[in-house]
C-alpha positions as CSV (number, residue, x, y, z in Angstrom):
1,X,-56.9,-60.4,120.4
2,X,-57.8,-59.6,123.8
3,X,-60.8,-56.8,124.5
4,X,-58.0,-54.8,125.8
5,X,-55.4,-54.2,123.0
6,X,-58.7,-53.5,120.8
7,X,-59.7,-50.9,122.5
8,X,-56.0,-49.2,122.7
9,X,-56.4,-49.4,118.9
10,X,-59.3,-47.3,119.0
11,X,-58.2,-45.0,120.9
12,X,-54.9,-44.1,119.1
13,X,-56.8,-44.2,116.4
14,X,-58.9,-42.0,117.9
15,X,-55.7,-39.4,118.8
16,X,-54.2,-39.8,115.2
17,X,-57.9,-38.4,114.0
18,X,-57.7,-35.6,116.0
19,X,-54.3,-34.7,115.3
20,X,-55.1,-34.7,111.2
21,X,-58.2,-32.5,112.1
22,X,-55.4,-29.9,114.1
23,X,-53.2,-30.3,111.8
24,X,-55.9,-29.2,108.8
25,X,-55.6,-25.6,109.6
26,X,-51.9,-25.2,109.4
27,X,-51.0,-27.1,106.2
28,X,-53.4,-24.9,105.0
29,X,-51.1,-21.6,105.7
30,X,-48.1,-23.9,105.1
31,X,-49.4,-24.8,101.5
32,X,-50.7,-20.9,101.2
33,X,-48.3,-19.2,101.9
34,X,-46.2,-21.4,99.6
35,X,-47.8,-20.1,96.6
36,X,-47.6,-17.4,94.5
37,X,-50.9,-15.4,94.6
38,X,-52.2,-16.0,91.3
39,X,-52.4,-19.5,92.5
40,X,-54.2,-18.9,95.5
41,X,-58.2,-19.9,94.6
42,X,-60.7,-22.5,96.6
43,X,-60.9,-24.8,92.8
44,X,-57.1,-25.6,94.2
45,X,-56.9,-24.7,97.6
46,X,-56.2,-28.4,98.9
47,X,-53.4,-29.2,96.9
48,X,-49.0,-28.5,97.2
49,X,-47.5,-25.6,95.2
50,X,-46.1,-27.1,91.9
51,X,-43.5,-24.2,92.9
52,X,-43.2,-23.0,95.9
53,X,-42.0,-19.2,96.3
54,X,-40.9,-18.9,100.2
55,X,-40.5,-14.8,98.8
56,X,-43.8,-14.1,100.6
57,X,-42.4,-15.2,103.9
58,X,-38.7,-12.2,103.0
59,X,-41.9,-9.6,102.5
60,X,-43.4,-10.8,105.5
61,X,-40.7,-10.3,107.5
62,X,-40.3,-7.4,105.8
63,X,-43.7,-6.0,106.5
64,X,-43.3,-7.3,110.5
65,X,-39.6,-6.5,111.4
66,X,-40.7,-3.7,113.8
67,X,-43.5,-5.7,115.3
68,X,-41.3,-8.8,115.4
69,X,-38.6,-6.6,117.3
70,X,-41.5,-4.7,119.7
71,X,-43.3,-8.5,120.7
72,X,-39.2,-9.7,121.6
73,X,-38.5,-7.0,123.8
74,X,-42.3,-6.7,125.6
75,X,-42.4,-10.6,125.8
76,X,-38.7,-10.4,127.1
77,X,-39.1,-8.2,129.6
78,X,-42.2,-8.3,131.3
79,X,-41.8,-12.2,131.5
80,X,-38.2,-11.9,133.4
81,X,-40.0,-8.4,135.8
82,X,-42.8,-11.3,136.8
83,X,-41.1,-14.3,137.1
84,X,-38.8,-12.7,139.5
85,X,-41.9,-10.6,141.0
86,X,-43.2,-13.9,141.7
87,X,-40.7,-15.7,142.4
88,X,-40.4,-13.2,145.2
89,X,-43.5,-12.9,146.7
90,X,-44.1,-17.4,146.6
91,X,-41.0,-16.9,148.5
92,X,-42.2,-14.3,151.2
93,X,-46.7,-16.1,150.8
94,X,-44.3,-20.4,151.0
95,X,-41.7,-19.7,153.8
96,X,-42.1,-16.7,155.2
97,X,-46.3,-16.4,156.0
98,X,-47.4,-13.7,158.4
99,X,-50.7,-13.1,159.8
100,X,-53.1,-12.7,157.9
101,X,-50.9,-14.2,155.0
102,X,-53.5,-16.4,153.6
103,X,-56.3,-13.9,153.7
104,X,-53.8,-11.4,151.9
105,X,-52.3,-14.3,149.2
106,X,-56.4,-15.6,148.2
107,X,-57.3,-11.2,147.7
108,X,-53.9,-12.1,144.9
109,X,-55.5,-14.6,143.2
110,X,-58.1,-13.0,142.7
111,X,-56.6,-11.5,140.1
112,X,-56.9,-14.5,138.0
113,X,-59.9,-14.5,137.9
114,X,-60.0,-10.8,136.5
115,X,-60.8,-10.8,132.9
116,X,-58.6,-8.9,131.0
117,X,-61.0,-7.0,128.9
118,X,-63.2,-5.4,131.7
119,X,-60.2,-3.5,133.2
120,X,-59.2,-2.5,129.7
121,X,-60.9,0.9,130.3
122,X,-59.0,1.1,133.6
123,X,-55.3,0.9,132.4
124,X,-55.9,3.1,129.2
125,X,-57.0,5.4,131.5
126,X,-54.1,4.7,134.3
127,X,-51.8,4.1,132.0
128,X,-53.1,7.7,130.4
129,X,-52.6,9.4,133.9
130,X,-48.6,8.6,134.1
131,X,-47.4,9.0,130.2
132,X,-47.3,4.8,129.6
133,X,-50.3,5.3,127.2
134,X,-49.0,4.8,123.4
135,X,-45.9,3.0,124.9
136,X,-43.7,0.2,124.4
137,X,-42.9,0.4,128.7
138,X,-46.7,1.2,129.1
139,X,-47.9,-2.5,127.6
140,X,-44.5,-3.6,129.8
141,X,-46.0,-2.3,132.9
142,X,-49.5,-3.5,132.2
143,X,-48.3,-7.2,131.4
144,X,-46.3,-7.3,134.7
145,X,-48.8,-6.6,136.9
146,X,-51.4,-8.6,135.2
147,X,-49.2,-11.7,135.3
148,X,-48.3,-11.4,139.1
149,X,-51.7,-13.5,140.6
150,X,-50.1,-16.1,138.2
151,X,-46.9,-16.5,138.7
152,X,-47.2,-16.2,142.5
153,X,-49.0,-19.6,143.3
154,X,-47.0,-21.4,140.3
155,X,-44.2,-20.8,142.3
156,X,-45.5,-20.7,146.0
157,X,-46.8,-24.5,145.5
158,X,-43.6,-25.5,144.2
159,X,-41.7,-23.1,147.1
160,X,-43.8,-26.0,148.8
161,X,-41.6,-28.7,147.8
162,X,-38.8,-27.1,149.5
163,X,-38.1,-29.0,152.5
164,X,-38.0,-26.7,155.6
165,X,-34.9,-29.2,156.7
166,X,-32.9,-26.5,154.0
167,X,-34.2,-22.6,155.7
168,X,-33.4,-24.3,159.1
169,X,-30.0,-25.5,158.0
170,X,-29.3,-21.9,156.3
171,X,-30.5,-20.0,159.3
172,X,-28.1,-22.2,161.0
173,X,-25.3,-20.7,158.9
174,X,-26.4,-17.5,159.6
175,X,-28.1,-16.7,156.2
176,X,-30.5,-13.9,156.2
177,X,-34.0,-13.4,155.1
178,X,-32.6,-12.5,151.4
179,X,-29.6,-14.5,151.8
180,X,-32.0,-17.5,152.2
181,X,-33.8,-16.6,149.0
182,X,-30.4,-15.5,147.3
183,X,-28.2,-18.5,148.0
184,X,-31.0,-21.4,148.6
185,X,-34.4,-20.9,146.5
186,X,-33.4,-18.7,144.0
187,X,-30.1,-22.3,142.9
188,X,-33.6,-24.4,143.4
189,X,-35.9,-22.7,141.3
190,X,-34.6,-23.2,138.3
191,X,-37.9,-25.5,137.0
192,X,-39.9,-22.9,138.3
193,X,-38.2,-20.2,136.3
194,X,-38.5,-22.0,133.1
195,X,-42.5,-23.7,133.7
196,X,-43.4,-19.7,134.2
197,X,-41.2,-18.2,131.6
198,X,-42.8,-20.6,128.9
199,X,-45.6,-19.5,130.6
200,X,-45.9,-16.2,130.3
201,X,-43.4,-15.3,127.3
202,X,-46.4,-17.6,125.2
203,X,-49.0,-15.6,126.6
204,X,-47.4,-12.5,126.0
205,X,-46.5,-13.1,122.6
206,X,-50.3,-14.1,121.8
207,X,-52.1,-11.7,123.2
208,X,-54.0,-9.2,121.1
209,X,-56.4,-7.0,122.6
210,X,-53.9,-4.6,124.9
211,X,-51.6,-4.5,122.2
212,X,-54.1,-2.9,119.1
213,X,-55.7,-0.8,122.5
214,X,-52.8,0.6,124.6
215,X,-49.9,1.5,122.2
216,X,-49.2,3.5,118.9
217,X,-48.6,1.9,115.6
218,X,-44.3,2.3,116.3
219,X,-45.0,-0.2,119.5
220,X,-47.4,-2.3,118.2
221,X,-46.6,-6.5,118.8
222,X,-46.8,-9.1,116.4
223,X,-49.9,-9.8,116.6
224,X,-51.0,-6.3,115.9
225,X,-48.8,-6.5,112.9
226,X,-50.2,-9.7,111.4
227,X,-54.0,-8.6,111.6
228,X,-52.9,-5.2,109.6
229,X,-51.5,-7.4,106.5
230,X,-55.1,-9.4,105.7
231,X,-56.7,-5.5,106.0
232,X,-57.9,-4.1,102.5
233,X,-60.2,-5.3,99.8
234,X,-57.7,-7.8,98.0
235,X,-55.2,-9.9,100.1
236,X,-52.4,-11.3,99.2
237,X,-53.0,-14.1,101.2
238,X,-50.1,-15.9,100.7
239,X,-48.4,-13.0,103.1
240,X,-50.6,-12.9,106.2
241,X,-50.1,-16.9,105.9
242,X,-46.1,-16.6,106.0
243,X,-46.4,-13.9,108.7
244,X,-48.8,-16.2,110.8
245,X,-45.8,-18.5,110.4
246,X,-43.1,-16.3,111.5
247,X,-45.6,-14.7,113.9
248,X,-45.7,-18.6,115.3
249,X,-41.9,-19.3,115.3
250,X,-41.0,-18.7,118.6
251,X,-43.2,-19.7,120.3
252,X,-42.7,-23.0,118.4
253,X,-39.1,-23.4,118.7
254,X,-40.0,-22.5,122.7
255,X,-41.8,-26.0,123.0
256,X,-39.9,-27.7,120.9
257,X,-36.5,-27.1,122.5
258,X,-38.2,-26.6,126.5
259,X,-40.8,-29.0,126.7
260,X,-39.7,-31.3,128.6
261,X,-38.5,-29.2,131.5
262,X,-42.1,-27.5,131.1
263,X,-43.8,-30.8,131.9
264,X,-40.6,-31.7,134.3
265,X,-40.8,-28.6,136.0
266,X,-45.6,-28.4,136.6
267,X,-44.7,-32.2,137.4
268,X,-41.9,-31.2,140.3
269,X,-44.7,-29.6,142.3
270,X,-46.8,-31.5,142.0
271,X,-46.4,-33.9,144.5
272,X,-45.2,-33.2,148.4
273,X,-43.0,-34.7,149.9
């Protein structure tokens, strides 16, 4: 056997081991969610249940129903708003540069490197002063503003790949500033919107700290509701584990059905023509 083939086999064995290690927590959560509370103990924690208990999923969904709807409203609205704002920003910084635009763009990118934990107290004070603290709307505004830097960067890099000749052709046809965007740039932006949409939706759906500090119980997102399932002294661990799978399901489905478009969208802006 050639040395190259041996190295390849060792490499794939190593990858399989890594996948197995990564999937161990998921396996434990799955079998725990399918067990009766009385069957959950350390001695049989690895064994698959003889009788499947799907009642924990219906119970978890009933407890998390409001939180799920809150997260869907939050993630979808914040993703759509930040994506369109980032698209317009990327169009301006890529195709309509002005004096000092590079400085403005650099300053805007600084927002990417500010940990959101640092701005938690100022954000709390701002939302409270404008009457949005505790509401889902305030959380939407926070995620939209915080997501603008990374979304703008992604769209700007994507628009840099669009040839300038297309813009010139549009101008010759009489398209104005916004006409070029709506008629030429926007139809070509579908791969960019897929990348940005998946990125933003995932980040917003999984965020916990802002959700627990900036909203009241009626507006809690799914991550906060999930943490409350495991509160207290005696916990029926099958319900939190079922809730964890329900919370992960939307993001999982997005990557299953749109994952290939996510990769294509990333690669489409990686090579300059």
